[in-house]
N, C-alpha and C positions, 0 to 999 in steps of 0.2 A: 760630640757624639750623642749627648742627651737630646740635643735639638732635633737631630735626625730621627731618633727614637720616638719623640713626641709627635713629630710630623707623620710618621708611619702609623701610629695609633690613631691620630686624628683622621687620616685618610681611610683607614679600616672602618672606623665608626661611621663616616659619611657613606662609604660603600655599602655597609651592612644596612644602614637606614634606607638607602635607595632601593636595595634588593628587597627588603621587607615591604616597602611601599608597592613594588611591582607585584608581589604575591597577593597583597591585599586587593589591588586593583583587579587582578585576574579573577579572584573569588567574588568580587562585587559585580563583575560584568554579567548582566542578565542573559545575554546571548549565549555565553558559555554555559551557564547553569541551565538554561532552557534546553539547549541541545542535548546535554547529558541527561537531563530529566526525561526528555522524550524517549531516549534509548532505554532508560530504566523502566519507564512506564509501558513500553512496548512488551515487556515481559509479563505485565499484569494482564488480567483478563478484561475484556470489554463486552458490550452488549450490542447486538446487531438487530436491526429491524429491516426485513426484506420488503421492498415496495413491489418488486416483480420477482416471481420465481418460475413462472411458466408463460411461454409465448407461443403463438401460432402465426405463421407467415404463410399466406396463401398465394397461389398463382404466380410463381416466378418461372422464368424460362430456364431450361437446362443450360448450364454454362455460366449463369450469373453468380456473382458473389454477393452475399447478403450479410449485413451487420445486424447482430442481435444485441440489445443492451438491457442489462438487468440492474435496477437501481436499489440502493440500500442506504440506511442511515445509522450512524453511531448514536445509540440512545443511552450509552453507558457513561461512566465517569472517567474512563481511561482512554488513551489513544487506541483506535481500532487498526490492527495490522492484518491485511490480507496477505497471508504468507505464500500461498500458492494457488494457481488456477490451472487445471488441466482439462482436456476434452476427451470425450468417449471415443473419438476416432480422429484420424489425421486430416479429415476433410474440414475440420473446424479448428481455427487458430484462436486461442483465448488471449485476453489481455487483462491484466490486473492493475490496480493503482500502485504506483511506485513509492508513495509516501503514506505514512499513517494518517488516518482521519481523526481529527480531534472531536471531542464530544459535541454533538449537535450537527456535525457536518454530514452532508449527503455525498455519496460516491456512486460509481458504477463499474460494472464488469462487462467487458465486451467479448463477443465471439464473432468471428467472420467465417461463415459457412460457404464452401465452394461446392456448387451444385453440379459441376461437370461430372457426367457419368452416373448421376444419381436421380433419374426420373422417378416420379411417384412420391409417396409419403415417406418422409425421413424424420426419425425421432433421434434427437441428440441431447447430450447432457454435458454440462460444465460442472466440474467438481472443485469446490472452493474450500480452502483451509484458512482459518482465521484464529486469532487469539481471543475467543469468546468463552463465556461461562459454561453453558449447558452442553453445547456441542461445538466441536472445533471444525466439523466438516458439514458442508451443505451441498445439495444438488440443485442445479438450475437447469430446467428442461425446456426444450423448444421443439416444435414440429414445423417442418417446412414442406409445403406441397409444391413439387417441381413438375412443370409441364414438360413432357419430352420434346426434344428437338423435332422439328418438322422435316420430313424427308424431301 
């Protein structure tokens, strides 16, 4: 019976050592730490530099869809997260980056404007929410000159 007891203790020690080794390997895995760090950093504030904030698009034909692109750069020390982008009306469909931008990276926000039924001058705005220091909301504006359909 003593022999079985010693074997059981021996097996428990080996199992405990193997289990402890697995935990150490998980904590040492840089991919696991990096992913959790990015999520934690997303809550910190970042700094954004807008390259484009205002655009003018001239002479498109009514019925055309036009893509407008606004560029920006993360000039801070933390990941920049574009939390939300919305448009001033339903004729424009906004698109935001789906991943955080690391410091030094450049990104863009797109809007697709549908000119159907909108001849003349159109002023539109994209509203951007980000995890930035001074202001969390930004307005990106564009004007589109739409030529009416010819009869």
